[in-house]
C-alpha positions in Angstrom: 28.1 -52.5 -14.7 26.0 -54.9 -16.8 27.3 -55.9 -20.2 24.7 -56.4 -23.0 25.4 -57.4 -26.6 23.8 -55.3 -29.3 23.1 -57.8 -32.1 20.5 -60.1 -33.6 23.1 -62.7 -34.5 22.5 -65.9 -32.6 26.1 -67.1 -33.0 27.5 -63.9 -31.5 25.0 -64.1 -28.6 26.0 -67.7 -27.9 29.7 -66.9 -28.0 29.4 -63.8 -25.8 27.2 -65.8 -23.3 29.8 -68.6 -23.2 32.4 -66.1 -22.0 30.3 -65.8 -18.8 29.9 -62.0 -19.0 26.7 -61.4 -20.8 23.9 -59.8 -18.8 21.4 -59.1 -21.6 20.8 -58.4 -25.3 19.5 -55.4 -27.2 18.1 -55.6 -30.7 16.5 -53.2 -33.1 14.8 -53.5 -36.5 18.0 -52.6 -38.3 20.0 -55.4 -36.6 17.2 -57.9 -37.3 17.0 -56.9 -40.9 20.8 -57.2 -41.2 20.6 -60.9 -40.2 17.7 -61.5 -42.5 15.2 -62.8 -39.9 11.6 -62.3 -40.9 10.0 -64.1 -37.9 10.9 -61.7 -35.1 9.0 -63.6 -32.4 10.9 -66.8 -33.3 14.2 -65.0 -33.1 13.3 -63.5 -29.7 12.3 -66.9 -28.4 15.7 -68.3 -29.4 17.6 -65.4 -27.9 15.7 -65.7 -24.6 16.5 -69.4 -24.5 20.2 -68.5 -24.6 20.3 -65.4 -22.3 18.5 -65.3 -19.0 19.0 -61.5 -18.5 17.0 -58.7 -20.1 16.3 -59.0 -23.8 15.1 -55.8 -25.4 12.5 -56.1 -28.2 11.6 -53.0 -30.2 8.1 -52.1 -31.2 7.4 -50.8 -34.7 4.3 -48.8 -33.9 4.6 -45.0 -33.4 1.1 -44.4 -31.8 0.3 -45.1 -28.1 -2.3 -47.7 -28.8 -0.2 -49.6 -31.3 2.9 -49.6 -29.0 0.8 -50.9 -26.1 -0.8 -53.6 -28.2 2.6 -54.8 -29.6 4.2 -54.7 -26.1 1.4 -56.9 -24.6 2.1 -59.5 -27.3 5.9 -59.4 -27.1 6.0 -59.9 -23.4 4.2 -63.2 -23.8 7.3 -64.6 -25.5 9.4 -64.8 -22.3 9.6 -63.4 -18.8 12.9 -61.5 -19.6 11.5 -59.5 -22.5 11.9 -55.7 -22.2 9.9 -53.5 -24.6 12.0 -50.9 -26.5 9.9 -47.8 -27.1 11.0 -44.7 -29.1 11.4 -41.5 -27.1 8.5 -39.6 -28.7 5.3 -38.2 -27.1 3.2 -41.3 -28.0 6.0 -43.5 -26.7 6.0 -41.8 -23.3 2.2 -42.2 -23.1 2.7 -45.9 -23.8 5.5 -46.2 -21.2 3.2 -44.8 -18.6 0.5 -47.4 -19.4 3.0 -50.3 -19.6 4.7 -49.3 -16.4 1.3 -49.4 -14.6 0.9 -53.0 -15.9 4.4 -53.9 -14.7 5.7 -54.3 -18.2 9.4 -53.2 -18.4 10.4 -50.7 -21.0 13.6 -49.6 -22.6 13.1 -46.1 -23.9 15.4 -45.7 -26.9 16.8 -43.0 -29.2 17.6 -40.7 -26.3 19.8 -37.7 -27.2 19.2 -35.2 -24.4 19.1 -35.0 -20.6 15.6 -33.5 -20.7 14.4 -36.6 -22.7 15.9 -38.8 -20.1 14.1 -37.1 -17.3 10.8 -37.4 -19.0 11.3 -41.1 -19.7 12.2 -41.7 -16.0 9.1 -39.8 -14.9 7.0 -41.9 -17.2 8.2 -45.0 -15.5 10.9 -46.3 -17.9 12.9 -49.3 -16.6 15.8 -48.4 -18.9 16.9 -45.3 -20.8 19.1 -45.7 -23.8 21.2 -42.6 -24.7 23.0 -43.1 -28.1 26.6 -41.8 -27.6 28.2 -42.8 -30.9 25.6 -41.1 -33.0 26.2 -37.9 -31.0 29.9 -38.3 -31.6 29.1 -38.5 -35.3 27.7 -34.9 -35.2 30.7 -33.5 -33.3 29.1 -33.6 -29.8 30.8 -35.6 -27.0 28.2 -38.4 -26.5 29.7 -39.3 -23.1 28.9 -35.9 -21.7 25.2 -36.9 -22.1 25.8 -40.0 -20.0 27.5 -37.9 -17.3 24.6 -35.5 -17.1 21.9 -38.2 -17.0 23.6 -40.2 -14.3 24.1 -37.0 -12.2 20.5 -35.9 -12.7 19.1 -39.4 -11.9 21.2 -39.5 -8.7 20.0 -36.1 -7.6 16.3 -37.0 -7.9 16.6 -40.7 -7.0 15.2 -42.0 -10.3 15.5 -45.8 -10.5 15.6 -45.9 -14.3 18.7 -47.7 -15.4 21.1 -45.8 -17.7 22.1 -48.0 -20.7 24.9 -46.6 -22.8 24.0 -47.4 -26.5 25.6 -46.8 -29.9 29.0 -47.8 -28.4 31.8 -47.7 -30.9 35.0 -48.5 -29.1 36.4 -49.7 -25.7 36.8 -46.1 -24.3 33.1 -45.6 -24.5 32.8 -48.6 -22.2 35.5 -47.4 -19.8 34.0 -43.9 -19.5 30.6 -45.4 -18.9 32.0 -47.4 -16.0 33.7 -44.3 -14.6 30.4 -42.4 -14.8 28.5 -45.1 -13.0 26.2 -46.1 -15.9 24.2 -49.2 -15.1 24.5 -51.0 -18.5 26.6 -50.8 -21.6 25.4 -52.5 -24.8 28.0 -53.2 -27.5 28.5 -54.9 -30.8 30.4 -58.3 -30.6 33.4 -56.6 -32.1 33.7 -54.2 -29.2 33.3 -56.9 -26.6 36.2 -58.8 -28.2 38.3 -55.6 -28.1 37.7 -55.3 -24.4 39.5 -58.6 -23.9 42.5 -57.9 -26.1 45.7 -56.2 -24.9 49.1 -56.4 -26.7 51.0 -56.9 -23.4 48.7 -59.8 -22.5 49.5 -61.4 -25.9 53.3 -60.8 -25.6 53.4 -62.0 -22.0 51.6 -65.3 -22.9 53.8 -65.8 -25.9 56.9 -65.4 -23.7 55.6 -67.7 -21.0 54.9 -70.5 -23.6 58.3 -70.0 -25.2 60.1 -70.2 -21.9 58.1 -73.4 -21.0 59.0 -75.0 -24.3 62.6 -74.2 -23.8 62.5 -75.9 -20.4 60.8 -79.0 -21.8 63.3 -79.3 -24.7 66.5 -78.7 -22.6 
């Protein structure tokens, strides 16, 4: 299981990377806007200087030619840039072209198994099903991950399954159980993975007992 952080905040990326567990970064226009960055390429350059794994950069075009043009420019930033492409017909056309040029793509906004199959056939490097957003409309988002991983296994697709729109640690645990390749999470959720009340209580008791010994 690869762990990605879903953010455009450089401080969060640095801290997660310092923990020694970060395999990559995902960004999107909303996350970049939240941090107030206007120079997207400069931000990506800084992120790629921190993280050596895959860094997903999303295109803003919705037509094939525009997507391909943006992608060819974005990959010049660093060797670890992966192009995020929306799962629309024009996006799939672009993925096919970019795949033939050995440009890695992360096909995003996936909400069905059929979409995931089409992305894999087009040559997607990564598929990003959004589980939290499905939960929001009373559909179990993790069922989608289970279906995609099983279908990919049956047909031998090499496209990596990235669990996106992760809201809590159980999404991560279930993703691991289902054999997903990547889980991308906000910094808050990464911190929640570390925490456990029994760990905190145990450490507190160890330190108390040690201090008693030293003061006896």
